[in-house]
N, C-alpha and C positions, 0 to 999 in steps of 0.2 A: 462446549467447544472442545475439540481435540487439538490442542495447541502443542507445537514443538517447544523445546526448551528455550529457543531464541524468542519465540512469540510470547511465552510466559514472562521472560525477562523484560520484554518491551512493555507488557501490560503493567508489571510491577513498577518499572522505572518511569512510566509516564506520569505518575504523581509527582516525582521529583522534577521532571521537565516542566510540568505545569506550575511548579513553585517559582520558577524563574520570572515569568511575567507577573505572577501573583504578588511577589515581593514588591515590585515596583507599584503595582496597582494598589496594594494595601496601604502603602505609605501615602500615595496621592489621595486616595479616598479618605483615609483617617485624618490627614492634615487639612484637606480642602473642605470636607463635609462634616467631619466629626466622627466620634466613636459609634454612635447609634446607627447611622447609615452604613458604616463599614461592617458592623455586626450583622445588620440585615442582609447586606450583600453577601457576606460569607455564608450565612444560612441558606440563602437562595442558591448559591453556587454548590453547596453540599447537596441540597435537595435535587437540583438539576443533574448533577453528576451521578448521584445515586440512582435516579430514575433512568438515565441514559445507560448506566452500567447494567442495571437489572433487566432492562428491556432490549439489550443489545442482541441483534441477530447476525451481526458481522463483527469481525475483528476491528474494523475501522470505527464503528460506533462504540465498541468497548474501550478502545484507546482514547477516543474523544471524551468519553465519560470520566475516565481516570485523569485525563488532562484537566478537566473542569474541576474535579475534586482537588487536584493539586493547587489550582489557583485559589480555591477556597481555604485550603490549609495555610497558605502563605498570607492571605488577607487576615485570617484569624490571629496569626502571630502579632501583626501590627496593631490590630484593634483590641484584642483581648488584653494584651499587656498594658496598653494605655488605660483601659477600663479598670483593671485590677488596681493599678497604682493610684487611681483617683478615688476609688470607692472604699477600699479596704483600710482599716485603721493602720497607722504606721507601725505599730508594734507587731502586727500579724503579717504585714506585706512581704517580708523577707522569705517566709515559708511558702508563699503562694506563687511567687514569680520564679 
């Protein structure tokens, strides 16, 4: 793509925009269904976003892919922190979170 500076900024910031609904979704999925489904969901979102971004032939698809990756990032915060606190021994947990 031959993007302007404004378009480049939109592509980069779209991950942060995707984190807004992802933060809500991550909490709902982790609380309602558990860590494992939330981690599976985050991985599916990462994969879908990466495929969309890699195969994008237009700026709209590129932005959508970045948005999906942003949702995955926010879901991972909720689910991975819960997983780490439950699995890691207490004496090591402080350095991992």
